[in-house]
PQR file of N, CA, C, O and H, with PARSE charges and radii, in Angstrom:
ATOM      1  N   MET A   1      -4.773  -1.011  22.809 -0.4000 1.5000
ATOM      2  CA  MET A   1      -6.005  -1.043  21.879 -0.0000 2.0000
ATOM      3  C   MET A   1      -6.649  -2.476  22.257  0.5500 1.7000
ATOM      4  O   MET A   1      -5.980  -3.499  22.403 -0.5500 1.4000
ATOM      5  N   PRO A   2      -7.897  -2.401  22.379 -0.5600 1.5000
ATOM      6  CA  PRO A   2      -8.674  -3.668  22.502  0.2800 2.0000
ATOM      7  C   PRO A   2      -8.739  -4.561  21.449  0.5500 1.7000
ATOM      8  O   PRO A   2      -8.637  -4.023  20.346 -0.5500 1.4000
ATOM      9  N   LEU A   3      -8.899  -5.946  21.453 -0.4000 1.5000
ATOM     10  CA  LEU A   3      -8.760  -6.796  20.272 -0.0000 2.0000
ATOM     11  C   LEU A   3     -10.430  -6.824  19.870  0.5500 1.7000
ATOM     12  O   LEU A   3     -11.403  -6.718  20.616 -0.5500 1.4000
ATOM     13  H   LEU A   3      -8.982  -6.383  22.349  0.4000 1.0000
ATOM     14  N   ILE A   4     -10.366  -6.990  18.548 -0.4000 1.5000
ATOM     15  CA  ILE A   4     -11.955  -7.109  18.028 -0.0000 2.0000
ATOM     16  C   ILE A   4     -12.175  -8.773  17.882  0.5500 1.7000
ATOM     17  O   ILE A   4     -11.399  -9.546  17.319 -0.5500 1.4000
ATOM     18  H   ILE A   4      -9.575  -7.076  17.942  0.4000 1.0000
ATOM     19  N   PRO A   5     -13.215  -9.051  18.424 -0.5600 1.5000
ATOM     20  CA  PRO A   5     -13.687 -10.704  18.304  0.2800 2.0000
ATOM     21  C   PRO A   5     -13.499 -10.874  17.042  0.5500 1.7000
ATOM     22  O   PRO A   5     -13.625  -9.871  16.340 -0.5500 1.4000
ATOM     23  N   THR A   6     -13.173 -12.079  16.431 -0.4000 1.5000
ATOM     24  CA  THR A   6     -13.339 -12.858  15.247 -0.0000 2.0000
ATOM     25  C   THR A   6     -14.797 -12.615  14.702  0.5500 1.7000
ATOM     26  O   THR A   6     -15.802 -12.754  15.399 -0.5500 1.4000
ATOM     27  H   THR A   6     -13.071 -12.894  17.002  0.4000 1.0000
ATOM     28  N   GLY A   7     -14.801 -12.230  13.353 -0.4000 1.5000
ATOM     29  CA  GLY A   7     -16.104 -12.007  12.868 -0.0000 2.0000
ATOM     30  C   GLY A   7     -16.725 -10.708  12.869  0.5500 1.7000
ATOM     31  O   GLY A   7     -17.684 -10.457  12.140 -0.5500 1.4000
ATOM     32  H   GLY A   7     -13.985 -12.118  12.786  0.4000 1.0000
ATOM     33  N   GLN A   8     -16.239  -9.912  13.623 -0.4000 1.5000
ATOM     34  CA  GLN A   8     -16.588  -8.600  13.757 -0.0000 2.0000
ATOM     35  C   GLN A   8     -16.240  -7.539  13.038  0.5500 1.7000
ATOM     36  O   GLN A   8     -15.011  -7.470  13.022 -0.5500 1.4000
ATOM     37  H   GLN A   8     -15.460 -10.116  14.215  0.4000 1.0000
ATOM     38  N   LYS A   9     -16.755  -6.644  12.411 -0.4000 1.5000
ATOM     39  CA  LYS A   9     -16.044  -5.517  11.577 -0.0000 2.0000
ATOM     40  C   LYS A   9     -15.434  -4.572  12.490  0.5500 1.7000
ATOM     41  O   LYS A   9     -15.757  -4.373  13.661 -0.5500 1.4000
ATOM     42  H   LYS A   9     -17.753  -6.699  12.424  0.4000 1.0000
ATOM     43  N   ALA A  10     -14.465  -3.982  11.787 -0.4000 1.5000
ATOM     44  CA  ALA A  10     -13.460  -2.923  12.476 -0.0000 2.0000
ATOM     45  C   ALA A  10     -12.703  -2.096  11.393  0.5500 1.7000
ATOM     46  O   ALA A  10     -12.162  -2.498  10.363 -0.5500 1.4000
ATOM     47  H   ALA A  10     -14.202  -4.144  10.836  0.4000 1.0000
ATOM     48  N   LYS A  11     -12.800  -0.927  11.860 -0.4000 1.5000
ATOM     49  CA  LYS A  11     -12.158   0.033  10.631 -0.0000 2.0000
ATOM     50  C   LYS A  11     -10.582   0.250  11.262  0.5500 1.7000
ATOM     51  O   LYS A  11     -10.296   0.664  12.385 -0.5500 1.4000
ATOM     52  H   LYS A  11     -13.240  -0.601  12.697  0.4000 1.0000
ATOM     53  N   LEU A  12      -9.794  -0.106  10.328 -0.4000 1.5000
ATOM     54  CA  LEU A  12      -8.236   0.060  10.739 -0.0000 2.0000
ATOM     55  C   LEU A  12      -7.604   0.857   9.856  0.5500 1.7000
ATOM     56  O   LEU A  12      -7.648   0.532   8.670 -0.5500 1.4000
ATOM     57  H   LEU A  12     -10.026  -0.442   9.415  0.4000 1.0000
ATOM     58  N   SER A  13      -6.967   1.925  10.209 -0.4000 1.5000
ATOM     59  CA  SER A  13      -5.913   2.876   9.565 -0.0000 2.0000
ATOM     60  C   SER A  13      -4.658   2.787  10.148  0.5500 1.7000
ATOM     61  O   SER A  13      -4.439   2.828  11.359 -0.5500 1.4000
ATOM     62  H   SER A  13      -6.931   2.189  11.173  0.4000 1.0000
ATOM     63  N   LEU A  14      -3.639   2.634   9.048 -0.4000 1.5000
ATOM     64  CA  LEU A  14      -2.238   2.588   9.315 -0.0000 2.0000
ATOM     65  C   LEU A  14      -1.785   3.712   8.668  0.5500 1.7000
ATOM     66  O   LEU A  14      -2.130   4.013   7.525 -0.5500 1.4000
ATOM     67  H   LEU A  14      -3.817   2.601   8.065  0.4000 1.0000
ATOM     68  N   THR A  15      -0.841   4.499   9.517 -0.4000 1.5000
ATOM     69  CA  THR A  15      -0.407   5.770   8.907 -0.0000 2.0000
ATOM     70  C   THR A  15       1.118   5.847   9.609  0.5500 1.7000
ATOM     71  O   THR A  15       1.292   5.437  10.757 -0.5500 1.4000
ATOM     72  H   THR A  15      -0.561   4.254  10.445  0.4000 1.0000
ATOM     73  N   GLY A  16       2.044   6.333   8.917 -0.4000 1.5000
ATOM     74  CA  GLY A  16       3.395   6.672   9.428 -0.0000 2.0000
ATOM     75  C   GLY A  16       4.513   6.093   8.397  0.5500 1.7000
ATOM     76  O   GLY A  16       4.365   5.505   7.325 -0.5500 1.4000
ATOM     77  H   GLY A  16       1.902   6.666   7.985  0.4000 1.0000
ATOM     78  N   MET A  17       5.609   6.445   9.061 -0.4000 1.5000
ATOM     79  CA  MET A  17       6.694   6.106   7.996 -0.0000 2.0000
ATOM     80  C   MET A  17       7.182   4.582   8.366  0.5500 1.7000
ATOM     81  O   MET A  17       7.321   4.158   9.513 -0.5500 1.4000
ATOM     82  H   MET A  17       5.729   6.923   9.932  0.4000 1.0000
ATOM     83  N   MET A  18       7.417   3.838   7.134 -0.4000 1.5000
ATOM     84  CA  MET A  18       7.890   2.607   7.166 -0.0000 2.0000
ATOM     85  C   MET A  18       9.338   2.440   6.592  0.5500 1.7000
ATOM     86  O   MET A  18       9.675   3.020   5.560 -0.5500 1.4000
ATOM     87  H   MET A  18       7.305   4.183   6.202  0.4000 1.0000
ATOM     88  N   PRO A  19      10.084   1.718   7.218 -0.5600 1.5000
ATOM     89  CA  PRO A  19      11.490   1.346   6.836  0.2800 2.0000
ATOM     90  C   PRO A  19      11.289   0.528   5.538  0.5500 1.7000
ATOM     91  O   PRO A  19      10.337  -0.246   5.438 -0.5500 1.4000
ATOM     92  N   ARG A  20      12.140   0.693   4.597 -0.4000 1.5000
ATOM     93  CA  ARG A  20      12.125  -0.095   3.441 -0.0000 2.0000
ATOM     94  C   ARG A  20      12.279  -1.678   3.656  0.5500 1.7000
ATOM     95  O   ARG A  20      11.831  -2.487   2.842 -0.5500 1.4000
ATOM     96  H   ARG A  20      12.913   1.322   4.678  0.4000 1.0000
ATOM     97  N   GLU A  21      12.845  -1.983   4.639 -0.4000 1.5000
ATOM     98  CA  GLU A  21      13.060  -3.553   5.090 -0.0000 2.0000
ATOM     99  C   GLU A  21      11.810  -3.986   5.405  0.5500 1.7000
ATOM    100  O   GLU A  21      11.643  -5.198   5.549 -0.5500 1.4000
ATOM    101  H   GLU A  21      13.208  -1.327   5.300  0.4000 1.0000
ATOM    102  N   SER A  22      10.790  -3.144   5.558 -0.4000 1.5000
ATOM    103  CA  SER A  22       9.378  -3.925   6.141 -0.0000 2.0000
ATOM    104  C   SER A  22       8.428  -3.710   4.734  0.5500 1.7000
ATOM    105  O   SER A  22       7.240  -4.030   4.781 -0.5500 1.4000
ATOM    106  H   SER A  22      10.925  -2.160   5.441  0.4000 1.0000
ATOM    107  N   TRP A  23       8.886  -3.276   3.765 -0.4000 1.5000
ATOM    108  CA  TRP A  23       7.783  -3.134   2.617 -0.0000 2.0000
ATOM    109  C   TRP A  23       7.241  -4.563   2.093  0.5500 1.7000
ATOM    110  O   TRP A  23       6.046  -4.782   1.894 -0.5500 1.4000
ATOM    111  H   TRP A  23       9.851  -3.017   3.728  0.4000 1.0000
ATOM    112  N   ASN A  24       8.177  -5.421   1.912 -0.4000 1.5000
ATOM    113  CA  ASN A  24       7.832  -6.860   1.459 -0.0000 2.0000
ATOM    114  C   ASN A  24       7.060  -7.582   2.360  0.5500 1.7000
ATOM    115  O   ASN A  24       6.225  -8.404   1.982 -0.5500 1.4000
ATOM    116  H   ASN A  24       9.148  -5.244   2.073  0.4000 1.0000
ATOM    117  N   ARG A  25       7.312  -7.297   3.681 -0.4000 1.5000
ATOM    118  CA  ARG A  25       6.564  -8.065   4.729 -0.0000 2.0000
ATOM    119  C   ARG A  25       5.308  -7.650   4.800  0.5500 1.7000
ATOM    120  O   ARG A  25       4.427  -8.433   5.154 -0.5500 1.4000
ATOM    121  H   ARG A  25       7.990  -6.630   3.988  0.4000 1.0000
ATOM    122  N   VAL A  26       5.024  -6.297   4.461 -0.4000 1.5000
ATOM    123  CA  VAL A  26       3.562  -5.744   4.693 -0.0000 2.0000
ATOM    124  C   VAL A  26       2.756  -6.513   3.479  0.5500 1.7000
ATOM    125  O   VAL A  26       1.602  -6.934   3.558 -0.5500 1.4000
ATOM    126  H   VAL A  26       5.739  -5.660   4.174  0.4000 1.0000
ATOM    127  N   GLY A  27       3.592  -6.594   2.386 -0.4000 1.5000
ATOM    128  CA  GLY A  27       2.731  -7.222   1.243 -0.0000 2.0000
ATOM    129  C   GLY A  27       2.522  -8.585   1.340  0.5500 1.7000
ATOM    130  O   GLY A  27       1.460  -9.049   0.926 -0.5500 1.4000
ATOM    131  H   GLY A  27       4.530  -6.252   2.322  0.4000 1.0000
ATOM    132  N   THR A  28       3.400  -9.324   1.838 -0.4000 1.5000
ATOM    133  CA  THR A  28       3.159 -10.941   2.074 -0.0000 2.0000
ATOM    134  C   THR A  28       2.435 -11.175   3.398  0.5500 1.7000
ATOM    135  O   THR A  28       1.783 -12.214   3.505 -0.5500 1.4000
ATOM    136  H   THR A  28       4.263  -8.947   2.174  0.4000 1.0000
ATOM    137  N   ARG A  29       2.481 -10.359   4.364 -0.4000 1.5000
ATOM    138  CA  ARG A  29       1.789 -10.814   5.751 -0.0000 2.0000
ATOM    139  C   ARG A  29       0.518  -9.951   5.899  0.5500 1.7000
ATOM    140  O   ARG A  29      -0.528 -10.530   6.192 -0.5500 1.4000
ATOM    141  H   ARG A  29       3.010  -9.515   4.277  0.4000 1.0000
ATOM    142  N   LEU A  30       0.522  -8.919   5.762 -0.4000 1.5000
ATOM    143  CA  LEU A  30      -0.602  -7.944   6.045 -0.0000 2.0000
ATOM    144  C   LEU A  30      -1.735  -7.864   5.024  0.5500 1.7000
ATOM    145  O   LEU A  30      -2.915  -7.990   5.353 -0.5500 1.4000
ATOM    146  H   LEU A  30       1.372  -8.449   5.524  0.4000 1.0000
ATOM    147  N   LEU A  31      -1.323  -7.645   3.756 -0.4000 1.5000
ATOM    148  CA  LEU A  31      -2.350  -7.426   2.662 -0.0000 2.0000
ATOM    149  C   LEU A  31      -3.063  -8.930   2.461  0.5500 1.7000
ATOM    150  O   LEU A  31      -4.289  -8.879   2.359 -0.5500 1.4000
ATOM    151  H   LEU A  31      -0.364  -7.542   3.489  0.4000 1.0000
ATOM    152  N   PRO A  32      -2.587  -9.978   2.406 -0.5600 1.5000
ATOM    153  CA  PRO A  32      -3.439 -11.233   2.240  0.2800 2.0000
ATOM    154  C   PRO A  32      -4.468 -11.229   3.197  0.5500 1.7000
ATOM    155  O   PRO A  32      -5.587 -11.580   2.822 -0.5500 1.4000
ATOM    156  N   LYS A  33      -4.276 -10.863   4.473 -0.4000 1.5000
ATOM    157  CA  LYS A  33      -5.364 -11.014   5.546 -0.0000 2.0000
ATOM    158  C   LYS A  33      -6.424  -9.954   5.191  0.5500 1.7000
ATOM    159  O   LYS A  33      -7.481 -10.061   5.813 -0.5500 1.4000
ATOM    160  H   LYS A  33      -3.367 -10.578   4.778  0.4000 1.0000
ATOM    161  N   LEU A  34      -6.339  -9.076   4.414 -0.4000 1.5000
ATOM    162  CA  LEU A  34      -7.517  -8.227   3.993 -0.0000 2.0000
ATOM    163  C   LEU A  34      -8.382  -8.634   2.745  0.5500 1.7000
ATOM    164  O   LEU A  34      -9.434  -8.050   2.487 -0.5500 1.4000
ATOM    165  H   LEU A  34      -5.480  -8.989   3.909  0.4000 1.0000
ATOM    166  N   GLN A  35      -7.919  -9.598   2.034 -0.4000 1.5000
ATOM    167  CA  GLN A  35      -8.541 -10.213   0.943 -0.0000 2.0000
ATOM    168  C   GLN A  35      -9.975 -10.814   1.228  0.5500 1.7000
ATOM    169  O   GLN A  35     -10.764 -10.914   0.289 -0.5500 1.4000
ATOM    170  H   GLN A  35      -7.065 -10.072   2.244  0.4000 1.0000
ATOM    171  N   GLY A  36     -10.292 -11.173   2.360 -0.4000 1.5000
ATOM    172  CA  GLY A  36     -11.749 -11.682   2.863 -0.0000 2.0000
ATOM    173  C   GLY A  36     -12.504 -10.498   3.209  0.5500 1.7000
ATOM    174  O   GLY A  36     -13.695 -10.665   3.473 -0.5500 1.4000
ATOM    175  H   GLY A  36      -9.651 -11.092   3.123  0.4000 1.0000
ATOM    176  N   GLY A  37     -12.025  -9.342   3.255 -0.4000 1.5000
ATOM    177  CA  GLY A  37     -12.659  -8.123   3.931 -0.0000 2.0000
ATOM    178  C   GLY A  37     -13.619  -7.614   2.782  0.5500 1.7000
ATOM    179  O   GLY A  37     -13.460  -8.051   1.642 -0.5500 1.4000
ATOM    180  H   GLY A  37     -11.058  -9.206   3.040  0.4000 1.0000
ATOM    181  N   GLU A  38     -14.570  -6.737   3.052 -0.4000 1.5000
ATOM    182  CA  GLU A  38     -15.463  -5.977   2.267 -0.0000 2.0000
ATOM    183  C   GLU A  38     -15.178  -4.581   2.230  0.5500 1.7000
ATOM    184  O   GLU A  38     -14.691  -4.041   3.223 -0.5500 1.4000
ATOM    185  H   GLU A  38     -14.699  -6.383   3.977  0.4000 1.0000
ATOM    186  N   ASP A  39     -15.442  -3.904   1.135 -0.4000 1.5000
ATOM    187  CA  ASP A  39     -15.062  -2.451   0.955 -0.0000 2.0000
ATOM    188  C   ASP A  39     -13.605  -2.084   1.349  0.5500 1.7000
ATOM    189  O   ASP A  39     -13.264  -1.176   2.107 -0.5500 1.4000
ATOM    190  H   ASP A  39     -15.838  -4.343   0.329  0.4000 1.0000
ATOM    191  N   ILE A  40     -12.863  -2.906   0.731 -0.4000 1.5000
ATOM    192  CA  ILE A  40     -11.137  -2.641   1.044 -0.0000 2.0000
ATOM    193  C   ILE A  40     -10.826  -1.502   0.241  0.5500 1.7000
ATOM    194  O   ILE A  40     -11.359  -1.323  -0.854 -0.5500 1.4000
ATOM    195  H   ILE A  40     -13.140  -3.643   0.115  0.4000 1.0000
ATOM    196  N   SER A  41      -9.884  -0.628   0.797 -0.4000 1.5000
ATOM    197  CA  SER A  41      -9.364   0.339  -0.194 -0.0000 2.0000
ATOM    198  C   SER A  41      -8.006   0.498   0.590  0.5500 1.7000
ATOM    199  O   SER A  41      -7.839   0.284   1.790 -0.5500 1.4000
ATOM    200  H   SER A  41      -9.451  -0.773   1.687  0.4000 1.0000
ATOM    201  N   ALA A  42      -7.050   0.926  -0.349 -0.4000 1.5000
ATOM    202  CA  ALA A  42      -5.741   1.158   0.110 -0.0000 2.0000
ATOM    203  C   ALA A  42      -5.094   2.499  -0.531  0.5500 1.7000
ATOM    204  O   ALA A  42      -5.362   2.839  -1.683 -0.5500 1.4000
ATOM    205  H   ALA A  42      -7.186   1.099  -1.324  0.4000 1.0000
ATOM    206  N   LYS A  43      -4.262   3.198   0.268 -0.4000 1.5000
ATOM    207  CA  LYS A  43      -3.659   4.400  -0.326 -0.0000 2.0000
ATOM    208  C   LYS A  43      -2.278   4.224   0.110  0.5500 1.7000
ATOM    209  O   LYS A  43      -1.921   3.864   1.232 -0.5500 1.4000
ATOM    210  H   LYS A  43      -4.044   2.923   1.204  0.4000 1.0000
ATOM    211  N   VAL A  44      -1.433   4.552  -1.023 -0.4000 1.5000
ATOM    212  CA  VAL A  44       0.069   4.273  -0.692 -0.0000 2.0000
ATOM    213  C   VAL A  44       0.941   5.276  -1.356  0.5500 1.7000
ATOM    214  O   VAL A  44       1.129   5.295  -2.572 -0.5500 1.4000
ATOM    215  H   VAL A  44      -1.722   4.844  -1.934  0.4000 1.0000
ATOM    216  N   GLU A  45       1.473   6.117  -0.500 -0.4000 1.5000
ATOM    217  CA  GLU A  45       2.143   7.440  -0.942 -0.0000 2.0000
ATOM    218  C   GLU A  45       3.736   7.222  -0.865  0.5500 1.7000
ATOM    219  O   GLU A  45       4.304   7.068   0.216 -0.5500 1.4000
ATOM    220  H   GLU A  45       1.321   6.101   0.488  0.4000 1.0000
ATOM    221  N   LEU A  46       4.350   7.222  -1.985 -0.4000 1.5000
ATOM    222  CA  LEU A  46       5.928   7.032  -1.983 -0.0000 2.0000
ATOM    223  C   LEU A  46       6.517   8.326  -2.473  0.5500 1.7000
ATOM    224  O   LEU A  46       5.937   9.046  -3.286 -0.5500 1.4000
ATOM    225  H   LEU A  46       3.889   7.348  -2.864  0.4000 1.0000
ATOM    226  N   SER A  47       7.665   8.586  -1.960 -0.4000 1.5000
ATOM    227  CA  SER A  47       8.509   9.844  -2.338 -0.0000 2.0000
ATOM    228  C   SER A  47       9.920   9.355  -2.269  0.5500 1.7000
ATOM    229  O   SER A  47      10.534   8.665  -1.454 -0.5500 1.4000
ATOM    230  H   SER A  47       8.136   8.001  -1.300  0.4000 1.0000
ATOM    231  N   ALA A  48      10.287  10.044  -3.598 -0.4000 1.5000
ATOM    232  CA  ALA A  48      11.744   9.731  -4.031 -0.0000 2.0000
ATOM    233  C   ALA A  48      12.136  10.787  -5.051  0.5500 1.7000
ATOM    234  O   ALA A  48      11.270  11.514  -5.537 -0.5500 1.4000
ATOM    235  H   ALA A  48       9.789  10.603  -4.260  0.4000 1.0000
ATOM    236  N   SER A  49      13.455  10.895  -5.401 -0.4000 1.5000
ATOM    237  CA  SER A  49      13.899  11.688  -6.293 -0.0000 2.0000
ATOM    238  C   SER A  49      14.359  11.343  -7.445  0.5500 1.7000
ATOM    239  O   SER A  49      15.331  11.859  -7.998 -0.5500 1.4000
ATOM    240  H   SER A  49      14.159  10.304  -5.006  0.4000 1.0000
ATOM    241  N   ILE A  50      13.598  10.337  -7.920 -0.4000 1.5000
ATOM    242  CA  ILE A  50      14.048   9.437  -9.094 -0.0000 2.0000
ATOM    243  C   ILE A  50      12.766   9.231 -10.046  0.5500 1.7000
ATOM    244  O   ILE A  50      12.369   8.102 -10.338 -0.5500 1.4000
ATOM    245  H   ILE A  50      12.809   9.919  -7.471  0.4000 1.0000
ATOM    246  N   ALA A  51      12.139  10.431 -10.517 -0.4000 1.5000
ATOM    247  CA  ALA A  51      10.948  10.186 -10.991 -0.0000 2.0000
ATOM    248  C   ALA A  51      11.007   9.465 -12.282  0.5500 1.7000
ATOM    249  O   ALA A  51      10.084   8.678 -12.491 -0.5500 1.4000
ATOM    250  H   ALA A  51      12.461  11.347 -10.281  0.4000 1.0000
ATOM    251  N   ALA A  52      12.058   9.608 -13.319 -0.4000 1.5000
ATOM    252  CA  ALA A  52      11.948   9.010 -14.410 -0.0000 2.0000
ATOM    253  C   ALA A  52      12.062   7.434 -14.343  0.5500 1.7000
ATOM    254  O   ALA A  52      11.582   6.699 -15.207 -0.5500 1.4000
ATOM    255  H   ALA A  52      12.808  10.247 -13.149  0.4000 1.0000
ATOM    256  N   GLU A  53      12.803   6.956 -13.135 -0.4000 1.5000
ATOM    257  CA  GLU A  53      13.021   5.530 -12.990 -0.0000 2.0000
ATOM    258  C   GLU A  53      11.558   4.894 -12.422  0.5500 1.7000
ATOM    259  O   GLU A  53      11.189   3.743 -12.657 -0.5500 1.4000
ATOM    260  H   GLU A  53      13.192   7.553 -12.433  0.4000 1.0000
ATOM    261  N   LEU A  54      10.798   5.894 -11.622 -0.4000 1.5000
ATOM    262  CA  LEU A  54       9.438   5.513 -11.230 -0.0000 2.0000
ATOM    263  C   LEU A  54       8.604   5.262 -12.412  0.5500 1.7000
ATOM    264  O   LEU A  54       7.985   4.217 -12.610 -0.5500 1.4000
ATOM    265  H   LEU A  54      11.098   6.828 -11.432  0.4000 1.0000
ATOM    266  N   ARG A  55       8.630   6.404 -13.274 -0.4000 1.5000
ATOM    267  CA  ARG A  55       7.725   6.110 -14.458 -0.0000 2.0000
ATOM    268  C   ARG A  55       7.989   4.784 -15.321  0.5500 1.7000
ATOM    269  O   ARG A  55       7.107   4.059 -15.782 -0.5500 1.4000
ATOM    270  H   ARG A  55       9.133   7.253 -13.113  0.4000 1.0000
ATOM    271  N   GLN A  56       9.322   4.615 -15.444 -0.4000 1.5000
ATOM    272  CA  GLN A  56       9.585   3.281 -16.150 -0.0000 2.0000
ATOM    273  C   GLN A  56       9.124   2.088 -15.395  0.5500 1.7000
ATOM    274  O   GLN A  56       8.587   1.173 -16.020 -0.5500 1.4000
ATOM    275  H   GLN A  56      10.038   5.204 -15.069  0.4000 1.0000
ATOM    276  N   SER A  57       9.277   2.014 -14.151 -0.4000 1.5000
ATOM    277  CA  SER A  57       8.803   0.705 -13.283 -0.0000 2.0000
ATOM    278  C   SER A  57       7.311   0.636 -13.343  0.5500 1.7000
ATOM    279  O   SER A  57       6.750  -0.448 -13.509 -0.5500 1.4000
ATOM    280  H   SER A  57       9.713   2.757 -13.643  0.4000 1.0000
ATOM    281  N   LEU A  58       6.606   1.826 -13.204 -0.4000 1.5000
ATOM    282  CA  LEU A  58       5.312   1.780 -13.548 -0.0000 2.0000
ATOM    283  C   LEU A  58       4.707   1.269 -14.946  0.5500 1.7000
ATOM    284  O   LEU A  58       3.715   0.552 -15.073 -0.5500 1.4000
ATOM    285  H   LEU A  58       7.061   2.706 -13.069  0.4000 1.0000
ATOM    286  N   GLN A  59       5.472   1.764 -15.912 -0.4000 1.5000
ATOM    287  CA  GLN A  59       5.235   1.238 -17.243 -0.0000 2.0000
ATOM    288  C   GLN A  59       5.532  -0.384 -17.372  0.5500 1.7000
ATOM    289  O   GLN A  59       4.709  -1.194 -17.797 -0.5500 1.4000
ATOM    290  H   GLN A  59       6.278   2.347 -15.809  0.4000 1.0000
ATOM    291  N   ASP A  60       6.625  -0.641 -17.005 -0.4000 1.5000
ATOM    292  CA  ASP A  60       6.822  -1.955 -16.848 -0.0000 2.0000
ATOM    293  C   ASP A  60       5.938  -2.786 -16.077  0.5500 1.7000
ATOM    294  O   ASP A  60       5.900  -3.979 -16.379 -0.5500 1.4000
ATOM    295  H   ASP A  60       7.294   0.018 -16.660  0.4000 1.0000
ATOM    296  N   LEU A  61       5.224  -2.368 -15.138 -0.4000 1.5000
ATOM    297  CA  LEU A  61       4.220  -2.983 -14.371 -0.0000 2.0000
ATOM    298  C   LEU A  61       2.586  -2.995 -15.058  0.5500 1.7000
ATOM    299  O   LEU A  61       1.632  -3.656 -14.647 -0.5500 1.4000
ATOM    300  H   LEU A  61       5.255  -1.399 -14.893  0.4000 1.0000
ATOM    301  N   GLY A  62       2.612  -2.234 -15.992 -0.4000 1.5000
ATOM    302  CA  GLY A  62       1.339  -2.010 -16.740 -0.0000 2.0000
ATOM    303  C   GLY A  62       0.477  -0.945 -15.725  0.5500 1.7000
ATOM    304  O   GLY A  62      -0.733  -1.091 -15.549 -0.5500 1.4000
ATOM    305  H   GLY A  62       3.386  -1.697 -16.326  0.4000 1.0000
ATOM    306  N   LEU A  63       1.076  -0.109 -15.232 -0.4000 1.5000
ATOM    307  CA  LEU A  63       0.358   0.756 -14.103 -0.0000 2.0000
ATOM    308  C   LEU A  63       0.305   2.214 -14.452  0.5500 1.7000
ATOM    309  O   LEU A  63      -0.157   2.979 -13.605 -0.5500 1.4000
ATOM    310  H   LEU A  63       2.059   0.010 -15.374  0.4000 1.0000
ATOM    311  N   THR A  64       0.653   2.607 -15.406 -0.4000 1.5000
ATOM    312  CA  THR A  64       0.727   4.066 -15.860 -0.0000 2.0000
ATOM    313  C   THR A  64      -0.372   4.820 -15.832  0.5500 1.7000
ATOM    314  O   THR A  64      -0.382   5.999 -15.477 -0.5500 1.4000
ATOM    315  H   THR A  64       1.028   1.986 -16.094  0.4000 1.0000
ATOM    316  N   TRP A  65      -1.384   4.151 -16.218 -0.4000 1.5000
ATOM    317  CA  TRP A  65      -2.644   4.699 -16.329 -0.0000 2.0000
ATOM    318  C   TRP A  65      -3.535   4.889 -14.941  0.5500 1.7000
ATOM    319  O   TRP A  65      -4.529   5.610 -14.866 -0.5500 1.4000
ATOM    320  H   TRP A  65      -1.376   3.194 -16.506  0.4000 1.0000
ATOM    321  N   GLN A  66      -3.050   4.195 -13.989 -0.4000 1.5000
ATOM    322  CA  GLN A  66      -3.616   4.004 -12.716 -0.0000 2.0000
ATOM    323  C   GLN A  66      -2.723   5.106 -11.597  0.5500 1.7000
ATOM    324  O   GLN A  66      -3.285   5.672 -10.659 -0.5500 1.4000
ATOM    325  H   GLN A  66      -2.242   3.608 -14.050  0.4000 1.0000
ATOM    326  N   VAL A  67      -1.578   5.225 -11.848 -0.4000 1.5000
ATOM    327  CA  VAL A  67      -0.742   5.922 -10.940 -0.0000 2.0000
ATOM    328  C   VAL A  67      -0.035   7.044 -11.480  0.5500 1.7000
ATOM    329  O   VAL A  67       0.654   6.972 -12.497 -0.5500 1.4000
ATOM    330  H   VAL A  67      -1.121   4.765 -12.610  0.4000 1.0000
ATOM    331  N   ASN A  68      -0.200   8.058 -10.814 -0.4000 1.5000
ATOM    332  CA  ASN A  68       0.282   9.412 -11.252 -0.0000 2.0000
ATOM    333  C   ASN A  68       1.721   9.848 -10.664  0.5500 1.7000
ATOM    334  O   ASN A  68       1.767  10.179  -9.479 -0.5500 1.4000
ATOM    335  H   ASN A  68      -0.760   8.116  -9.988  0.4000 1.0000
ATOM    336  N   VAL A  69       2.674   9.860 -11.293 -0.4000 1.5000
ATOM    337  CA  VAL A  69       4.064  10.490 -10.866 -0.0000 2.0000
ATOM    338  C   VAL A  69       4.217  12.033 -11.035  0.5500 1.7000
ATOM    339  O   VAL A  69       4.291  12.546 -12.152 -0.5500 1.4000
ATOM    340  H   VAL A  69       2.637   9.592 -12.256  0.4000 1.0000
ATOM    341  N   SER A  70       4.262  12.759  -9.862 -0.4000 1.5000
ATOM    342  CA  SER A  70       4.331  14.173  -9.967 -0.0000 2.0000
ATOM    343  C   SER A  70       5.826  14.721  -9.642  0.5500 1.7000
ATOM    344  O   SER A  70       6.528  14.090  -8.851 -0.5500 1.4000
ATOM    345  H   SER A  70       4.202  12.342  -8.955  0.4000 1.0000
ATOM    346  N   GLU A  71       6.201  15.659 -10.136 -0.4000 1.5000
ATOM    347  CA  GLU A  71       7.619  16.212  -9.821 -0.0000 2.0000
ATOM    348  C   GLU A  71       7.179  17.469  -9.068  0.5500 1.7000
ATOM    349  O   GLU A  71       6.391  18.243  -9.611 -0.5500 1.4000
ATOM    350  H   GLU A  71       5.630  16.171 -10.778  0.4000 1.0000
ATOM    351  N   GLN A  72       7.637  17.697  -7.880 -0.4000 1.5000
ATOM    352  CA  GLN A  72       7.646  18.969  -7.319 -0.0000 2.0000
ATOM    353  C   GLN A  72       8.818  19.748  -7.037  0.5500 1.7000
ATOM    354  O   GLN A  72       8.709  20.868  -6.537 -0.5500 1.4000
ATOM    355  H   GLN A  72       8.277  17.068  -7.438  0.4000 1.0000
TER
END
């Protein structure tokens, strides 16, 4: 993939499975670099068999109105 010169806009899309060992590094290394950008959006999809625990954690974080936990 060619490098984009500094100051030019580029659209970047990251998809795929990420090992849990990398989650914090993405939050501390990648996300701060996006703060200076325009029209930033992010989508995160998590899957686990612990819906009740997820709901409690979202409530603790004050995110219950922003995030939907669905059981399938």
